[in-house]
C-alpha positions as CSV (number, residue, x, y, z in Angstrom):
1,M,-26.9,22.6,-65.7
2,T,-24.9,24.3,-62.9
3,A,-26.5,24.5,-59.5
4,F,-26.1,27.8,-57.6
5,I,-26.4,28.2,-53.8
6,G,-28.1,31.3,-52.6
7,R,-26.5,33.6,-50.0
8,R,-28.9,32.5,-47.2
9,E,-28.4,28.8,-47.9
10,F,-24.7,29.2,-48.0
11,I,-24.6,30.9,-44.5
12,T,-26.9,28.2,-43.1
13,L,-24.6,25.5,-44.5
14,L,-21.5,27.2,-43.2
15,G,-23.0,27.5,-39.7
16,S,-24.0,23.9,-39.7
17,A,-20.4,22.8,-40.6
18,A,-19.0,24.9,-37.8
19,V,-21.4,23.4,-35.2
20,W,-20.9,19.8,-36.3
21,P,-17.5,19.2,-34.7
22,L,-18.9,20.5,-31.4
23,V,-21.9,18.1,-31.6
24,A,-19.6,15.2,-32.5
25,S,-17.3,16.1,-29.5
26,A,-20.3,16.3,-27.2
27,Q,-21.3,12.8,-28.2
28,Q,-17.9,11.3,-27.3
29,P,-18.1,9.2,-24.1
30,A,-16.5,10.9,-21.1
31,M,-13.1,9.5,-20.0
32,P,-13.6,7.3,-16.9
33,V,-11.9,8.5,-13.7
34,V,-10.2,6.5,-11.1
35,G,-10.0,8.2,-7.7
36,L,-6.8,7.0,-6.0
37,L,-6.9,7.5,-2.2
38,G,-3.8,7.1,-0.1
39,S,-2.8,7.8,3.5
40,S,0.8,8.7,2.5
41,A,2.4,10.9,-0.1
42,P,3.1,10.2,-3.8
43,V,6.9,10.5,-3.3
44,D,6.7,7.6,-0.8
45,R,4.6,5.5,-3.1
46,A,6.3,5.9,-6.5
47,R,7.0,2.1,-6.9
48,Y,3.5,1.1,-5.9
49,L,1.9,3.7,-8.2
50,T,3.9,2.3,-11.1
51,A,2.7,-1.2,-10.3
52,F,-0.9,0.0,-10.1
53,R,-0.7,1.7,-13.5
54,Q,0.9,-1.5,-14.9
55,G,-2.1,-3.4,-13.6
56,L,-4.5,-1.0,-15.3
57,R,-2.8,-1.6,-18.6
58,D,-3.7,-5.3,-18.5
59,P,-7.4,-4.6,-19.2
60,G,-6.3,-1.9,-21.6
61,Y,-6.3,1.4,-19.7
62,V,-3.5,4.0,-19.9
63,E,-3.5,7.1,-17.7
64,G,-4.0,10.2,-19.8
65,Q,-5.1,8.2,-22.9
66,N,-8.4,6.5,-22.0
67,V,-8.5,6.9,-18.2
68,A,-7.9,9.7,-15.8
69,I,-6.6,9.3,-12.2
70,E,-7.6,11.8,-9.5
71,Y,-5.1,11.5,-6.6
72,R,-5.9,12.3,-3.0
73,W,-3.1,12.0,-0.4
74,A,-3.4,12.3,3.3
75,Q,0.3,12.9,3.9
76,D,0.4,10.5,6.9
77,Q,-2.5,12.3,8.6
78,Y,-5.1,9.5,8.8
79,D,-7.8,11.9,10.1
80,R,-7.8,13.7,6.7
81,L,-8.9,10.5,4.9
82,P,-12.7,10.8,5.4
83,D,-12.8,14.3,3.9
84,L,-10.6,13.2,1.0
85,A,-12.8,10.2,0.3
86,A,-15.9,12.4,0.5
87,D,-14.3,14.7,-2.1
88,L,-13.8,11.8,-4.5
89,V,-17.4,10.8,-4.0
90,R,-18.5,14.4,-4.8
91,R,-16.3,14.2,-7.9
92,Q,-18.3,11.2,-8.9
93,V,-15.3,9.1,-9.9
94,T,-16.0,5.9,-11.7
95,V,-14.1,3.7,-9.2
96,I,-12.1,4.4,-6.0
97,A,-8.7,2.7,-5.6
98,A,-7.9,2.6,-1.9
99,H,-4.1,2.4,-1.7
100,D,-3.8,1.0,1.8
101,T,-5.7,-0.1,4.9
102,P,-6.6,3.3,6.4
103,S,-7.7,4.5,3.0
104,S,-9.8,1.4,2.5
105,I,-11.7,2.0,5.7
106,A,-12.3,5.7,4.8
107,A,-13.5,4.8,1.3
108,K,-15.9,2.1,2.6
109,A,-17.4,4.6,5.0
110,A,-17.8,7.3,2.3
111,T,-19.9,5.5,-0.3
112,T,-22.1,2.4,-0.8
113,T,-22.5,3.0,-4.6
114,I,-19.2,3.9,-6.2
115,P,-17.1,0.7,-6.7
116,I,-14.0,0.4,-4.4
117,V,-10.9,-1.6,-5.0
118,F,-8.6,-1.9,-2.0
119,A,-5.1,-3.1,-1.4
120,S,-4.8,-4.0,2.3
121,G,-2.4,-5.8,4.6
122,A,-5.2,-6.5,7.1
123,D,-8.0,-9.0,7.1
124,P,-10.8,-7.3,5.0
125,V,-13.5,-9.4,6.6
126,K,-12.5,-8.4,10.2
127,L,-12.3,-4.8,9.1
128,G,-15.8,-5.0,7.7
129,L,-14.7,-4.1,4.2
130,V,-16.4,-7.3,2.7
131,A,-18.8,-9.9,3.8
132,S,-16.4,-12.7,2.7
133,L,-13.4,-13.2,0.5
134,N,-15.2,-15.4,-2.1
135,R,-18.4,-13.3,-2.1
136,P,-17.5,-9.7,-1.2
137,G,-21.0,-8.4,-1.7
138,G,-21.8,-4.7,-2.0
139,N,-19.5,-2.3,-3.8
140,V,-16.1,-3.3,-2.4
141,T,-13.5,-5.9,-3.5
142,G,-9.7,-5.9,-3.8
143,V,-6.4,-7.5,-2.8
144,T,-5.3,-8.6,0.7
145,F,-1.7,-9.4,1.5
146,V,-0.5,-10.8,4.7
147,A,1.2,-8.2,6.8
148,A,-0.2,-8.1,10.4
149,Q,0.1,-11.9,10.7
150,L,3.8,-12.0,10.0
151,G,5.2,-10.8,13.3
152,A,5.9,-14.3,14.6
153,K,7.8,-15.2,11.4
154,Q,9.8,-12.0,11.5
155,L,10.7,-12.6,15.2
156,G,11.8,-16.1,14.3
157,L,14.1,-14.8,11.6
158,L,15.7,-12.4,14.2
159,H,16.1,-15.4,16.5
160,E,17.9,-17.4,13.9
161,L,20.3,-14.5,13.3
162,Q,20.9,-13.9,17.0
163,P,19.7,-16.8,19.0
164,G,21.3,-15.3,22.1
165,A,19.2,-12.1,21.9
166,V,16.9,-11.7,24.8
167,R,15.2,-8.3,24.7
168,V,13.5,-7.4,21.4
169,G,12.0,-4.0,20.7
170,V,8.8,-3.8,18.6
171,L,8.1,-0.4,17.0
172,V,4.5,0.1,16.1
173,D,2.1,2.7,14.8
174,P,-0.9,2.7,17.2
175,N,-3.1,4.5,14.7
176,F,-2.8,1.6,12.3
177,A,-5.8,-0.7,12.7
178,P,-4.0,-4.1,12.6
179,T,-1.4,-3.1,15.2
180,Q,-3.0,-4.7,18.2
181,S,-3.3,-8.1,16.4
182,F,0.3,-7.8,15.3
183,V,1.6,-7.2,18.8
184,S,-0.5,-10.0,20.3
185,D,1.0,-12.5,17.8
186,V,4.6,-11.3,18.5
187,Q,4.1,-11.5,22.3
188,A,2.7,-15.1,21.9
189,A,5.7,-16.1,19.7
190,A,8.2,-14.4,22.1
191,S,7.1,-16.3,25.1
192,S,7.6,-19.6,23.3
193,I,11.3,-18.8,22.6
194,R,11.9,-16.9,25.8
195,K,12.2,-13.4,24.4
196,Q,11.3,-10.3,26.2
197,I,9.3,-7.8,24.2
198,E,9.5,-4.0,24.6
199,V,6.7,-2.3,22.6
200,L,7.3,1.3,21.5
201,E,4.8,3.5,19.8
202,A,5.3,6.1,17.1
203,R,2.6,8.3,15.7
204,I,4.8,11.1,14.2
205,G,8.4,11.3,13.1
206,R,9.6,12.8,16.4
207,D,8.2,9.7,18.2
208,I,10.6,7.6,16.3
209,D,13.6,9.6,17.6
210,I,12.2,9.3,21.1
211,A,11.7,5.6,20.8
212,F,15.4,5.0,19.7
213,A,16.6,7.3,22.5
214,S,14.6,5.1,24.9
215,L,16.1,2.0,23.5
216,A,19.6,3.4,24.0
217,Q,18.8,3.9,27.7
218,K,17.3,0.4,28.0
219,P,19.5,-1.5,25.6
220,I,17.8,-4.1,23.4
221,D,19.4,-6.9,21.4
222,A,17.3,-6.5,18.2
223,L,14.3,-4.5,16.7
224,L,11.2,-5.6,14.9
225,V,9.5,-2.8,12.9
226,A,5.7,-3.4,12.6
227,P,3.8,-2.8,9.3
228,S,2.1,0.5,8.7
229,P,2.0,3.0,5.9
230,F,3.4,5.7,8.2
231,L,6.4,3.6,9.3
232,N,7.1,2.5,5.7
233,N,7.3,6.2,4.7
234,R,9.8,6.7,7.6
235,R,12.0,3.8,6.6
236,I,15.1,6.0,5.9
237,Q,14.8,7.6,9.4
238,L,14.4,4.1,10.9
239,I,17.4,2.7,9.1
240,T,19.6,5.7,9.9
241,L,18.8,5.5,13.6
242,A,19.1,1.7,13.7
243,T,22.6,2.0,12.1
244,Y,23.6,4.8,14.5
245,H,22.6,2.8,17.5
246,R,23.8,-0.4,16.0
247,V,20.5,-2.2,16.5
248,P,19.9,-5.2,14.2
249,A,16.4,-4.8,12.8
250,I,14.0,-6.6,10.6
251,Y,11.4,-4.6,8.5
252,P,8.2,-5.8,6.7
253,W,9.1,-4.1,3.4
254,R,11.8,-5.1,0.9
255,E,12.4,-1.4,0.1
256,A,13.9,-1.1,3.6
257,A,16.6,-3.7,2.9
258,E,17.3,-2.1,-0.5
259,V,18.2,1.2,1.1
260,G,20.4,-0.2,3.9
261,G,18.1,-2.1,6.3
262,L,19.6,-5.3,7.7
263,M,16.9,-7.6,6.4
264,S,13.2,-7.6,5.5
265,Y,10.4,-10.1,5.3
266,G,6.9,-9.4,4.1
267,A,4.4,-9.6,1.4
268,S,5.1,-8.0,-2.0
269,I,3.1,-4.8,-1.8
270,T,4.2,-4.1,-5.4
271,D,2.5,-7.2,-6.6
272,A,-0.6,-6.5,-4.6
273,Q,-0.9,-3.0,-6.1
274,R,-0.5,-4.4,-9.6
275,Q,-3.4,-6.8,-9.0
276,A,-5.5,-4.0,-7.6
277,G,-4.8,-2.1,-10.8
278,I,-6.1,-5.1,-12.8
279,Y,-9.3,-5.2,-10.8
280,A,-9.8,-1.5,-11.2
281,G,-9.5,-1.9,-14.9
282,R,-12.0,-4.8,-15.0
283,I,-14.5,-2.7,-13.1
284,L,-14.0,0.1,-15.6
285,K,-14.9,-2.4,-18.3
286,G,-18.2,-3.1,-16.5
287,E,-17.6,-5.9,-14.0
288,K,-19.1,-5.5,-10.5
289,P,-17.1,-5.7,-7.3
290,A,-19.6,-8.1,-5.8
291,D,-18.7,-10.6,-8.6
292,L,-14.9,-10.3,-8.1
293,P,-13.5,-12.4,-5.2
294,V,-10.9,-10.8,-3.0
295,I,-7.5,-11.8,-4.2
296,Q,-5.2,-13.2,-1.5
297,S,-1.7,-12.2,-2.6
298,S,0.7,-15.0,-1.7
299,K,4.0,-13.5,-2.9
300,F,6.5,-13.1,0.0
301,E,10.0,-11.7,-0.1
302,F,12.9,-12.2,2.3
303,V,15.8,-9.9,1.5
304,I,19.2,-9.7,3.3
305,N,21.6,-6.8,3.1
306,L,25.1,-8.2,3.6
307,N,26.7,-4.8,3.4
308,T,24.8,-3.7,6.5
309,A,25.5,-7.1,8.2
310,K,29.3,-6.5,7.7
311,A,29.0,-2.9,9.1
312,F,27.3,-4.4,12.2
313,G,29.9,-7.2,12.5
314,L,27.2,-9.8,11.9
315,S,27.4,-13.0,10.0
316,F,24.2,-14.6,8.6
317,P,23.9,-18.4,9.1
318,P,24.0,-20.4,5.8
319,G,20.4,-21.5,6.4
320,L,19.1,-18.0,6.3
321,L,21.2,-17.1,3.2
322,A,19.8,-20.2,1.5
323,I,16.2,-19.2,1.9
324,A,16.6,-15.5,1.0
325,D,14.9,-14.3,-2.1
326,E,17.6,-11.7,-2.6
327,V,21.0,-11.1,-1.0
328,I,22.3,-7.6,-1.5
329,E,26.1,-7.4,-1.5
């Protein structure tokens, strides 16, 4: 016997079929969102962003497929960070990835509930980001890499290259929280090897031009560039001016040596960002920041650019070449 469907039943069935995909879609879990907060600009952080995304892939997260990333960049204006962090909080992101030290401080101040993963070159306990490295407590954890504590080592490398150098300029960003500690360490190290230190401050790009003009009037033998996101972003300007004034300089980021800086010594920020991405992914999977000890990144890189050395008429001692992680020729 053939069954017939009445007109009213057919319309009801058709309507239900049309609504079903919408209901099914509504029941799909929302894609988690990582709020990435940075004090710089994306063009200056391309390598680090790639490393962070690679870290996210370890726990199985791929941007645009099963996780979204909301980017907030302060464009080297640290005073914008609190508003940008507050915006991510209003957006109710799943986790905040603080890309550097100033961003970490702003994120910590903005929320006590949204998980935060930082990548910072400063001591996170001294900054008040966490209670301790092994037991962070609260909603914050992340990766710390040594940056502010390397001034004495960097000064020592300059001394090995130019033992006769007496006056050393130290270019710093006074708005960067670890700067005072960095300068204190360098001054203590300088007195032990009879070096004179000239501290120069740069808050904006024009300050860097002024600093080098000052160095030209009061000649120095070498330059030590302090760590800071702002100075990192200005590395091309720094290297151009150091080359023009023929000032041997050491930088805290390998990217500086790669683009013409004489030499660099510092922690691998790329590796730290990758590890921060892994932690962000683990939190997306349900782990809590309080249960994730702060990672102490221990990967350091010493890079020498022999092309720049030749242009300066300098010759690196065999001992320095032997301990370099990379020699660019």
